[in-house]
C-alpha positions, -999 to 999 in steps of 0.1 A, spaced: -825 -605 -45 -841 -586 -77 -848 -606 -110 -828 -583 -134 -796 -579 -115 -796 -616 -104 -797 -626 -137 -762 -611 -147 -746 -628 -113 -738 -663 -131 -721 -652 -161 -701 -625 -139 -691 -647 -114 -680 -675 -139 -658 -646 -154 -644 -634 -120 -641 -668 -109 -622 -687 -140 -601 -655 -144 -584 -665 -112 -574 -695 -124 -551 -680 -150 -518 -688 -132 -515 -705 -165 -491 -719 -193 -487 -693 -218 -465 -686 -249 -460 -660 -273 -468 -660 -305 -470 -639 -339 -501 -622 -344 -515 -609 -376 -530 -576 -365 -502 -558 -386 -515 -570 -419 -547 -584 -413 -572 -554 -400 -600 -581 -390 -573 -593 -362 -573 -558 -350 -611 -568 -338 -599 -593 -315 -594 -591 -276 -556 -596 -263 -544 -596 -230 -510 -584 -240 -487 -576 -270 -452 -579 -274 -440 -550 -296 -410 -547 -314 -406 -513 -327 -386 -496 -358 -365 -478 -334 -357 -487 -297 -359 -518 -272 -391 -542 -275 -417 -536 -250 -449 -554 -238 -483 -536 -238 -511 -546 -214 -549 -543 -222 -539 -533 -260 -563 -520 -284 -563 -507 -323 -579 -474 -329 -571 -464 -366 -535 -466 -376 -525 -470 -340 -518 -496 -314 -526 -483 -277 -516 -505 -243 -505 -499 -208 -468 -505 -205 -452 -530 -183 -422 -519 -157 -389 -519 -173 -397 -505 -208 -373 -481 -212 -382 -440 -222 -362 -410 -228 -331 -430 -209 -352 -439 -180 -377 -467 -171 -416 -461 -178 -437 -462 -148 -459 -492 -145 -491 -486 -159 -483 -461 -184 -505 -459 -214 -486 -452 -244 -495 -452 -285 -475 -463 -315 -484 -459 -349 -485 -494 -366 -456 -485 -393 -433 -483 -366 -438 -517 -356 -416 -540 -370 -430 -575 -352 -462 -579 -331 -466 -611 -309 -496 -620 -285 -497 -638 -254 -517 -668 -254 -529 -688 -227 -531 -725 -230 -541 -744 -197 -552 -740 -161 -531 -750 -133 -542 -737 -98 -572 -723 -80 -566 -696 -54 -588 -670 -34 -574 -638 -28 -585 -621 5 -570 -589 24 -561 -556 7 -562 -554 -28 -588 -584 -34 -615 -562 -49 -590 -550 -77 -576 -583 -80 -611 -596 -88 -621 -574 -112 -588 -571 -129 -590 -610 -134 -625 -602 -151 -611 -573 -172 -582 -596 -181 -603 -622 -194 -624 -602 -212 -595 -589 -231 -584 -627 -235 -578 -640 -270 -593 -673 -258 -624 -696 -258 -633 -679 -225 -636 -644 -239 -664 -620 -231 -674 -599 -202 -704 -578 -194 -685 -549 -186 -684 -517 -201 -657 -525 -231 -640 -551 -249 -604 -535 -248 -604 -527 -210 -624 -513 -182 -621 -475 -194 -656 -460 -184 -645 -420 -200 -630 -405 -232 -592 -407 -229 -567 -376 -234 -530 -383 -245 -505 -359 -246 -473 -359 -268 -439 -353 -252 -416 -355 -286 -411 -390 -283 -444 -408 -280 -482 -405 -269 -491 -408 -229 -524 -413 -213 -526 -383 -190 -567 -380 -185 -600 -402 -182 -618 -372 -185 -655 -366 -170 -657 -402 -152 -694 -411 -146 -707 -382 -167 -728 -410 -185 -757 -391 -200 -771 -356 -210 -781 -349 -176 -747 -356 -160 -724 -335 -187 -697 -318 -169 -664 -299 -173 -632 -321 -160 -602 -302 -152 -570 -324 -150 -533 -322 -151 -520 -333 -185 -486 -342 -170 -468 -354 -203 -475 -325 -223 -446 -306 -239 -443 -277 -263 -428 -287 -295 -424 -267 -327 -445 -239 -310 -472 -268 -300 -490 -288 -275 -504 -317 -292 -533 -340 -278 -554 -370 -287 -586 -378 -274 -598 -413 -278 -630 -430 -275 -631 -466 -256 -646 -496 -265 -681 -502 -255 -692 -462 -257 -704 -434 -276 -684 -405 -267 -702 -366 -266 -676 -339 -265 -687 -306 -263 -654 -286 -257 -615 -293 -250 -598 -264 -236 -557 -262 -225 -550 -239 -199 -513 -230 -198 -503 -221 -160 -471 -205 -151 -458 -206 -118 -428 -213 -94 -405 -240 -103 -408 -252 -65 -446 -254 -67 -473 -278 -86 -506 -270 -99 -537 -290 -93 -575 -286 -95 -606 -292 -71 -635 -307 -77 -653 -274 -88 -623 -271 -113 -607 -240 -93 -569 -242 -98 -547 -246 -64 -507 -240 -59 -491 -268 -41 -457 -262 -20 -445 -286 4 -466 -317 5 -465 -331 43 -469 -363 46 -497 -382 72 -486 -394 106 -510 -421 108 -540 -437 85 -562 -463 99 -592 -477 77 -627 -480 92 -619 -508 109 -587 -497 125 -561 -514 107 -529 -495 97 -528 -484 61 -500 -455 66 -476 -476 43 -504 -473 12 -511 -439 13 -477 -417 22 -462 -417 -11 -468 -423 -48 -457 -457 -53 -487 -477 -69 -493 -489 -36 -529 -480 -31 -553 -482 -3 -587 -502 -13 -614 -517 9 -610 -551 22 -640 -571 7 -641 -600 25 -660 -601 61 -689 -575 53 -723 -578 62 -752 -558 44 -773 -554 74 -746 -536 94 -743 -500 88 -703 -500 98 -701 -528 70 -716 -508 39 -691 -478 43 -656 -478 45 -627 -452 39 -597 -437 60 -588 -414 93 -558 -399 89 -540 -375 111 -514 -348 99 -492 -328 120 -504 -290 123 -485 -261 116 -486 -238 144 -512 -208 135 -524 -224 100 -562 -218 96 -563 -231 63 -547 -260 41 -552 -281 11 -559 -319 12 -545 -333 -18 -558 -368 -31 -543 -391 -59 -566 -416 -65 -595 -430 -89 -623 -454 -89 -618 -489 -94 -628 -515 -122 -652 -525 -97 -670 -490 -99 -672 -492 -134 -685 -527 -135 -715 -516 -113 -722 -488 -133 -725 -511 -163 -751 -531 -145 -773 -501 -132 -773 -491 -167 -782 -527 -179 -813 -529 -154 -835 -508 -176 -832 -533 -203 -853 -526 -232 -867 -495 -215 -833 -477 -216 -838 -455 -242 -869 -442 -225 -849 -440 -192 -823 -416 -209 -851 -394 -226 -868 -391 -193 -840 -380 -173 -829 -356 -201 -863 -342 -197 -869 -339 -164 -845 -320 -144 -857 -330 -111 -853 -366 -114 -818 -358 -130 -807 -338 -100 -817 -367 -78 -795 -392 -98 -765 -371 -97 -770 -366 -59 -774 -402 -56 -742 -409 -75 -724 -383 -54 -738 -395 -20 -729 -432 -24 -697 -431 -48 -678 -397 -43 -653 -395 -18 -665 -376 13 -642 -352 32 -642 -343 66 -623 -329 97 -625 -334 133 -632 -304 150 -629 -319 185 -666 -327 189 -676 -339 155 -668 -347 119 -672 -314 96 -677 -320 61 -654 -300 40 -662 -313 5 -662 -342 -19 -644 -356 -47 -657 -377 -81 -633 -402 -91 -613 -404 -119 -617 -434 -146 -600 -468 -133 -572 -464 -163 -555 -433 -143 -548 -417 -109 -561 -383 -104 -547 -355 -81 -575 -334 -67 -574 -310 -39 -597 -304 -13 -597 -268 7 -597 -275 44 -609 -251 70 -581 -254 102 -597 -228 120 -623 -252 137 -597 -280 144 -584 -278 182 -549 -292 192 -520 -296 174 -530 -327 147 -555 -324 119 -578 -355 116 -594 -360 82 -617 -386 73 -623 -399 37 -653 -419 32 -670 -441 3 -688 -470 -5 -668 -502 -4 -646 -513 -32 -653 -481 -53 -619 -463 -46 -580 -469 -50 -561 -442 -29 -524 -440 -37 -515 -409 -20 -530 -385 11 -511 -353 17 -517 -318 33 -503 -286 26 -503 -261 49 -483 -230 34 -500 -199 15 -503 -205 -21 -479 -191 -44 -489 -169 -71 -496 -184 -104 -511 -171 -140 -535 -186 -164 -541 -184 -198 -564 -202 -221 -547 -216 -254 -572 -213 -282 -575 -249 -302 -556 -240 -335 -565 -273 -354 -585 -305 -346 -585 -335 -369 -597 -372 -368 -572 -398 -386 -587 -397 -414 -579 -360 -421 -612 -345 -416 -614 -314 -394 -634 -310 -363 -625 -281 -349 -658 -259 -344 -679 -280 -319 -649 -282 -297 -637 -248 -292 -665 -240 -266 -691 -257 -246 -726 -247 -261 -742 -280 -268 -731 -285 -304 -712 -319 -297 -685 -338 -316 -697 -374 -316 -671 -399 -313 -681 -437 -317 -659 -468 -302 -623 -458 -302 -626 -428 -325 -594 -407 -321 -592 -367 -326 -557 -351 -328 -556 -317 -315 -530 -286 -318 -526 -257 -296 -500 -231 -305 -483 -219 -272 -458 -191 -265 -426 -198 -248 -428 -201 -210 -416 -170 -192 -381 -170 -180 -378 -183 -142 -412 -197 -142 -425 -234 -147 -455 -243 -168 -481 -268 -163 -511 -275 -192 -541 -284 -178 -573 -298 -198 -609 -287 -194 -630 -311 -210 -669 -309 -212 -690 -335 -221 -709 -373 -215 -707 -403 -228 -733 -432 -234 -723 -467 -224 -734 -496 -248 -753 -525 -226 -777 -551 -236 -811 -531 -243 -832 -562 -250 -839 -576 -215 -871 -571 -190 -861 -541 -169 -863 -540 -132 -878 -505 -125 -880 -508 -89 -844 -521 -82 -832 -491 -100 -855 -466 -87 -845 -478 -51 -810 -478 -56 -818 -439 -65 -841 -429 -37 -826 -453 -5 -797 -439 10 -770 -461 14 -787 -485 -13 -759 -486 -39 -729 -490 -12 -754 -522 2 -756 -533 -35 -717 -531 -39 -713 -552 -8 -738 -578 -19 -723 -583 -54 -689 -589 -39 -702 -612 -13 -718 -632 -43 -686 -633 -59 -662 -642 -29 -687 -671 -18 -687 -684 -56 -652 -686 -59 -648 -700 -23 -672 -727 -33 -653 -736 -66 -624 -741 -41 
């Protein structure tokens, strides 16, 4: 294999292999991070937090930003009298914490090789856990030291705490790919006449935020609102579950995608040969009963990129070595190259949606993924006038190991009316109290630059929800981000160019790298 990518394999495989050994003895030990700022720079896998009010909670993949501790909750933590969902990301001010304990690992007991559905996430999640582990084997070449996040994060205030609601414009990793991402803010609520948001940078990145807009959508309480890939909003009524769902090898995957339940479909990574075309693409074929006379519908997909996709993105940037800066400049000044790069990403990594018209698969659109930290709901309008028979067959296709899909549903009802109003940004300040509103009001190229883990707090003044209507808040965020990788190595320009120029090259590389990882783990066993 090509030189630059080959050099990164041993360290990566070591991380993946050793991480799978971490069925380990461990204990909770008091952390000094509350009193010693330098301790906040270490990497931790888990914290146990005792807040001033309420029960203790455990946070996974925690990190600090300013005067706040962030982390992903484990199931069983209480919120508003009910339990947190597993994986919710919360923010706790340090002055509201009475005790902080870190999870320490003390030894390795077993080696096991995970195969089958979910193995990709198991491998990469293990690498991520190790990169956050406060131990002698810490360190990983993925995009950040405190998690596998790959884009700026938006948190919403619900009156009690901060909740992760969006990993915005995933994949916009250079100015040439800057875009506006539209996303639901499921936890955002108005309190004292205002909606409060926090935008937080992530480790290993510089965020370039051009604009942040808040949309207030008033709609029928029985409906919900979600965007399509272009940012157009749609009203969704009754969502029909699929009747069947199979992967490209014919395996039954219905239980994984019929409801929102954290049972995600993901490619089975084993048994793939890079020389066979059928092994370098993957996806789902799903069938829904068709409503009589329906000529249009909206496919609803709840999904996200995997941490493996995030890892490969960082590896691609790192291919440019000491010429990374020149590569960024070249794409910024050469529109045709930038378009080719964007087209390659869409061709290989987006989720392509097609319907069966009785003779062939007819493409209906494609979806960019959300960052690996949070599932995003997106809509694809479908033309059912071309469909024959009483079943709607839908095909979702992408490169293996790049997507996790929680639910796929179909809405065949006419869209209900709703109203959309843009809410003006009232105030924007960083955690030091410095104003930052001016560059965020409109998408005009005047960017607010956030270095690793910087945080902005935003306020939007809102009117009450009209009687008899429900309100959804939507964020429209414009910008891009830069991943920081080693820029001192020997560049492998030929591989970097081939991955963009050659159809299926990215898909083939994803399979090859996963095969390398699996072979290494099997050899260790």
